[in-house]
C-alpha positions in Angstrom: 82.4 81.3 109.5 83.5 84.6 107.8 81.4 86.5 105.3 83.9 85.7 102.6 84.1 82.0 103.6 80.3 81.7 103.6 80.0 83.3 100.2 82.7 81.1 98.8 80.9 78.0 99.9 77.6 79.3 98.7 79.0 80.0 95.2 80.7 76.6 95.1 77.5 74.8 96.0 75.5 76.9 93.6 78.0 75.9 90.8 77.6 72.3 91.8 81.4 71.9 92.2 83.2 69.7 94.7 85.9 70.9 97.1 88.4 68.8 95.1 87.5 70.3 91.8 87.6 73.9 92.9 90.7 73.4 94.9 92.5 71.7 92.0 91.6 74.5 89.6 92.8 77.1 92.1 96.0 75.3 92.8 95.4 74.6 96.5 94.4 71.4 98.5 90.8 70.5 99.2 91.5 70.7 103.0 92.9 74.2 102.6 89.8 75.2 100.7 87.6 73.7 103.4 89.4 75.8 106.0 89.0 78.9 103.9 85.2 78.3 103.7 84.9 77.6 107.4 86.9 80.6 108.4 89.7 78.6 109.9 92.1 80.2 107.3 91.9 83.8 106.2 91.3 84.5 102.5 93.5 87.6 102.5 95.5 87.4 99.3 94.3 89.1 96.1 96.0 86.4 93.9 94.2 83.6 95.7 90.8 85.3 95.5 91.3 85.7 91.7 92.4 82.0 91.4 89.2 80.9 93.3 87.0 83.3 91.2 88.4 81.8 88.0 87.8 78.2 89.3 84.2 79.2 90.1 83.8 81.2 86.9 82.7 84.4 88.8 84.1 87.9 89.2 86.4 88.3 92.2 84.0 90.8 93.7 81.3 88.0 93.9 83.5 86.5 96.6 84.7 89.6 98.4 81.8 92.0 98.1 79.7 90.9 101.1 78.0 93.6 103.0 80.5 95.4 105.2 78.1 97.2 107.5 79.6 97.7 110.9 77.8 99.2 114.0 78.7 102.8 114.8 79.5 103.9 111.3 76.0 104.9 110.0 77.3 108.4 109.1 79.5 106.9 106.4 76.6 104.8 105.0 74.2 107.8 104.9 76.9 109.9 103.1 77.5 107.1 100.6 74.2 107.7 98.8 74.9 111.4 98.3 78.4 110.7 97.0 77.1 108.1 94.6 74.6 110.6 93.2 77.2 113.3 92.9 79.5 111.0 90.9 76.6 109.9 88.6 75.6 113.6 88.0 79.2 114.5 87.2 79.5 111.6 84.8 76.3 112.8 83.1 77.7 116.4 82.9 74.9 117.6 85.1 76.6 118.3 88.4 74.2 121.1 89.5 76.6 122.7 91.9 77.8 126.2 92.5 80.3 128.2 90.4 83.0 129.0 93.0 86.4 130.8 92.9 89.3 128.4 92.4 90.8 129.7 95.6 87.8 128.6 97.6 87.7 125.2 95.9 91.4 124.7 96.6 91.0 125.5 100.3 88.0 123.1 100.5 89.8 120.3 98.6 93.0 120.7 100.8 90.9 120.5 104.0 89.0 117.4 102.7 92.2 115.6 101.8 93.8 116.4 105.1 90.8 114.9 106.9 90.9 111.8 104.7 94.6 111.3 105.7 93.5 111.8 109.3 90.8 109.1 108.9 88.0 111.6 109.6 85.6 109.7 107.3 82.4 111.2 108.6 83.5 114.7 107.7 84.9 113.7 104.4 81.6 111.9 103.5 79.7 115.0 104.5 81.8 117.4 102.4 82.4 115.3 99.3 79.0 115.6 97.5 79.0 119.4 97.4 82.7 119.6 96.6 82.3 117.2 93.7 79.3 119.1 92.4 81.0 122.5 92.7 84.3 121.4 91.1 82.5 120.0 88.1 80.1 122.9 87.8 83.0 125.4 88.0 84.9 123.6 85.4 82.0 123.7 83.0 81.8 127.4 83.6 85.0 127.7 81.7 87.3 129.7 84.0 90.6 128.5 85.6 90.3 125.3 83.6 93.7 123.9 84.3 93.8 124.6 88.0 90.3 123.0 88.3 91.4 120.0 86.3 94.3 119.5 88.7 92.0 119.8 91.7 89.6 117.2 90.1 92.4 114.7 89.6 93.7 114.9 93.2 90.3 115.1 94.8 88.9 112.1 93.0 91.9 109.9 93.6 93.0 110.9 97.1 89.6 112.0 98.3 86.7 110.2 96.6 88.3 106.9 95.6 90.3 106.7 98.8 87.2 107.4 101.0 85.1 104.9 99.1 87.8 102.2 99.6 88.2 103.0 103.3 84.5 102.7 104.1 84.1 99.5 102.2 82.0 100.8 99.3 81.5 99.0 96.0 84.7 98.8 93.9 82.6 99.8 90.9 81.7 103.1 92.5 85.3 103.8 93.3 86.0 103.1 89.7 83.7 105.9 88.7 85.9 108.3 90.7 89.0 106.9 89.1 87.4 107.3 85.6 86.6 111.0 86.3 90.1 111.6 87.5 91.5 109.9 84.4 89.3 112.1 82.1 90.6 115.3 83.8 94.2 114.1 83.6 93.9 113.3 79.9 92.7 116.8 79.3 95.7 118.3 81.2 98.4 116.0 79.6 100.7 116.9 82.5 103.0 114.1 83.9 102.2 114.7 87.5 98.4 114.6 87.1 98.7 111.6 84.7 100.7 109.9 87.4 98.1 110.6 90.1 95.4 109.3 87.8 97.5 106.3 86.8 97.8 105.4 90.5 94.1 105.5 91.0 93.4 103.6 87.8 95.9 100.9 88.7 94.4 100.5 92.2 90.9 100.1 90.8 92.2 97.4 88.5 94.0 95.6 91.3 90.8 95.6 93.4 89.0 93.8 90.5 91.8 91.3 90.0 93.0 93.0 86.8 96.7 92.6 87.5 97.9 92.5 83.9 95.9 95.6 83.1 97.2 97.4 86.2 100.8 96.5 85.2 100.2 97.9 81.8 98.9 101.2 83.2 101.8 101.5 85.6 104.3 100.7 82.8 102.9 103.5 80.7 102.9 106.1 83.6 106.1 108.0 84.3 106.2 111.4 86.1 110.0 111.4 86.0 112.2 112.3 89.0 113.2 115.8 88.2 111.8 117.2 91.5 110.9 116.0 94.9 107.2 115.7 94.1 108.0 113.7 91.0 110.3 111.4 93.0 107.6 110.7 95.5 105.1 110.0 92.8 107.5 107.7 90.9 108.0 105.9 94.2 104.3 105.3 94.8 103.9 104.0 91.3 106.9 101.7 91.8 105.4 100.4 95.1 102.2 99.7 93.3 104.2 97.7 90.7 105.6 95.6 93.5 102.2 94.7 94.7 101.1 93.7 91.2 104.2 91.6 90.9 103.5 89.9 94.2 99.9 89.2 93.1 101.2 87.6 89.9 103.9 85.6 91.7 106.8 87.4 90.0 109.4 87.4 92.7 112.1 89.0 90.6 110.0 92.0 89.5 108.6 92.4 93.1 112.1 92.6 94.6 113.4 95.0 91.9 110.4 97.3 92.3 110.8 97.4 96.1 114.5 98.1 95.9 113.9 100.9 93.4 111.2 102.4 95.6 113.6 102.3 98.6 116.2 104.1 96.6 113.8 106.8 95.6 112.6 107.1 99.2 116.2 107.6 100.3 116.6 110.5 97.9 113.2 112.0 98.5 113.1 111.6 102.3 110.0 111.4 104.4 107.3 113.4 102.6 103.7 113.8 101.9 103.5 115.3 98.4 100.0 115.2 97.0 98.9 113.3 100.2 100.7 110.1 99.3 103.0 110.0 102.3 105.9 108.5 100.4 109.1 108.0 102.2 111.4 105.3 103.8 108.9 104.5 106.6 106.0 104.1 104.1 108.1 101.9 101.9 108.5 99.6 105.0 104.7 99.4 105.3 104.4 98.5 101.6 107.0 95.8 102.0 104.8 94.3 104.7 101.7 94.4 102.5 103.6 92.9 99.5 105.0 90.1 101.7 101.5 89.4 102.9 100.2 89.3 99.3 102.9 86.7 98.6 101.8 84.6 101.6 105.1 85.4 103.5 103.6 86.2 107.0 106.8 85.7 109.0 108.7 88.0 106.6 106.0 90.7 107.0 106.3 90.4 110.8 110.1 90.7 110.5 109.8 93.8 108.4 107.4 95.4 110.8 110.0 95.3 113.5 112.3 97.5 111.4 109.6 100.2 110.8 109.0 103.1 113.2 105.3 103.8 113.1 105.8 107.2 114.7 107.7 108.2 111.6 104.7 107.5 109.3 103.3 110.8 108.0 99.6 110.3 108.7 97.0 108.3 110.8 96.1 106.5 107.6 99.5 105.0 107.2 100.0 104.3 110.9 96.7 102.4 111.0 97.8 100.4 107.9 101.1 99.5 109.7 99.3 98.1 112.8 96.7 96.3 110.7 99.3 94.7 108.4 101.4 93.7 111.5 98.3 92.1 113.0 97.5 90.3 109.8 101.0 88.9 109.7 101.0 87.7 113.4 97.6 86.2 113.0 99.1 83.4 110.8 102.1 82.7 112.9 102.2 80.0 115.7 101.7 81.3 119.2 101.3 85.0 118.1 97.5 85.2 118.4 97.6 87.5 121.5 100.0 90.0 119.8 98.0 89.9 116.6 94.8 90.9 118.4 96.7 93.8 120.2 98.1 95.0 116.9 94.6 95.0 115.3 93.2 96.8 118.3 95.8 99.5 117.9 94.9 99.9 114.2 91.2 100.1 115.2 91.8 102.8 117.7 93.4 105.0 115.0 90.9 104.2 112.3 87.9 101.8 113.0 86.8 101.8 109.3 90.2 100.6 108.1 89.8 97.5 110.2 86.0 97.0 110.2 85.6 97.4 106.5 88.9 96.3 105.0 88.1 93.5 102.5 90.5 91.0 104.1 89.8 91.7 107.8 86.6 89.8 108.2 88.4 86.7 107.1 91.4 87.3 109.4 89.1 87.9 112.4 87.1 84.8 111.7 90.3 82.7 111.7 91.3 84.3 115.0 87.8 83.7 116.5 88.0 80.0 115.5 90.9 79.7 118.0 89.8 82.2 120.6 90.1 81.4 124.3 88.0 82.7 127.2 90.6 85.1 128.4 91.3 88.8 128.3 92.6 88.6 124.7 89.6 86.6 123.7 87.3 89.3 125.1 89.3 91.9 123.1 88.9 89.8 120.0 85.2 89.2 120.4 84.7 93.0 121.0 86.6 93.7 117.8 84.6 91.1 115.9 81.3 92.6 117.2 82.3 96.1 116.1 83.2 94.7 112.7 79.8 93.2 112.3 80.9 89.6 112.7 79.0 88.9 116.0 75.7 89.9 117.3 
């Protein structure tokens, strides 16, 4: 049984609700809910998690926020406490860092964001606390204010918030980073920084099941398309709108947003402005994710065949490609072996993005329920062990 399935059953029993009642409220069959609880079906769609949370009258995080501690990743866990305190101190206007030249802070932030894109999470976790403290302390000192505010926005969204998400930290802690980025962007009142902040805010809301609020943020955020950077940012916001539309079951808006993002990517080309990695190849990966959110696993697998993972601009996106391809194949008949191989490829690039992704425990539990005693079964059990699912 997966962590999510076990928690789902525990909450349902604690609420004193039957399978039939919860399933009816969530819009699924009792047998499907039973398979979700037992791990024979993966609970890997945001919209279904939200529907079940509403049926059980709990927050979505009550279902998904089981401990995601995997062997071999203790460095991330040790760094998490220091990052948490740095965020709290910054929010209290008591960062207690050093006043540094903006040139030094820019170099450090660039290096950290490069390492985040390269999935070097141990180094990012080690560097983040001091960088957060020094950025906020230097800003309070009163020099190079606008340059420091821009650094704060990009560092908190593409560094702090992204790192916290990738290592499986609390969504509430990631929201702290998004809030600090938003405060800096509001002080700047520049379209590019407001767009970066809007992306972070929207993703924080999506993680909490706040699809309507996320849609509102995205509708109010427009960096324009006057330059290549602005085109890439507009593209990322449009892709995020497509994910929100899929979660809300809006097929028309979902298709329109994906087509618009593809058009922007065709004009912008393969890029990595502000570490977003927007371009035609990344649009393909997002199409896979959006199809998975809509429950269209065969479509996600079909899209994967049209994407060249070598063209993706970073290990982060290449890992996402293989992970999403594996998630799609895991739900298709007679594709189990390929699914495991795809997930192993994602794990080799970035263990944390497989071990600690909120949907992966559920996907792995479903695969384990059908595992055979063969070479692929051994690969799967090893992956499940490294993900903390087996002792």
